[in-house]
C-alpha positions in Angstrom: 0.0 0.0 0.0 1.1 3.6 -0.6 0.2 7.0 0.7 -1.9 9.6 -1.1 -0.7 13.2 -0.5 -2.4 16.6 -1.0 -0.6 20.0 -0.5 -2.3 23.3 -0.3 -0.1 26.3 0.0 -1.3 29.4 1.8 -2.8 32.0 -0.5 -0.2 34.6 0.5 2.8 32.3 0.7 4.4 29.7 -1.6 6.5 27.9 1.0 4.0 27.4 3.9 0.9 25.3 3.8 -1.1 22.3 4.8 -0.2 18.7 3.8 -2.6 15.9 4.2 -1.6 12.2 3.9 -4.1 9.4 3.5 -3.2 5.8 4.1 -5.7 3.1 3.0 -4.6 0.1 5.1 -4.2 -3.2 3.4 -6.0 -4.7 6.5 -9.5 -3.8 5.4 -10.7 -3.9 9.0 -8.6 -1.0 9.8 -10.0 1.3 7.2 -8.4 4.6 6.1 -6.1 6.9 8.1 -5.6 10.6 7.5 -2.9 12.8 8.9 -2.5 16.5 8.3 -0.1 19.2 9.4 1.0 22.7 8.5 4.6 22.8 7.3 7.2 25.0 5.8 8.2 23.6 2.4 11.8 22.9 3.3 13.7 19.6 3.5 13.5 19.8 7.3 9.7 20.5 7.2 9.0 17.7 4.8 11.2 15.2 6.7 9.5 16.1 10.0 6.1 15.7 8.4 7.0 12.3 7.0 8.3 11.0 10.3 5.2 12.4 12.2 2.7 10.9 9.7 4.3 7.4 9.8 4.5 7.5 13.6 0.8 8.6 13.9 -0.2 5.9 11.4 1.6 3.2 13.4 -0.1 4.4 16.6 -3.5 4.3 14.8 -2.9 0.8 13.5 -2.2 -0.4 17.0 -5.4 1.2 18.2 -7.4 -0.2 15.3 -6.1 -3.7 16.1 -7.1 -3.3 19.8 -10.6 -2.1 18.6 -11.0 -5.2 16.4 -9.8 -7.5 19.1 -12.2 -6.0 21.6 -15.1 -6.2 19.2 -14.3 -9.9 18.6 -14.4 -10.7 22.3 -17.7 -8.9 22.8 -19.2 -10.6 19.7 -18.2 -14.0 20.9 -19.6 -13.3 24.4 -22.9 -12.0 23.1 -23.4 -14.9 20.6 -22.6 -17.4 23.4 -25.0 -15.8 25.9 -27.9 -15.1 23.6 -30.2 -18.2 23.4 -31.7 -17.0 20.1 -28.4 -17.0 18.2 -28.4 -19.9 15.7 -32.1 -20.6 16.1 
């Protein structure tokens, strides 16, 4: 999977703006992650954005996995407890 990026420079500046990165996770259960930040269009600004976006995506993936695992536990419990399941 790859990222999709959009950049929108400020109307009064050509080296400062907002960058948005979208990650569509290959694990379909996770869904889509979006990260945005205002940056200065320099090598340091771009490098910081890249590092921040990847770190935020990794944290999001961990949280998404915890959500899926929690949902599976509750689903199994409710299906086991409900006498009308499978009727």
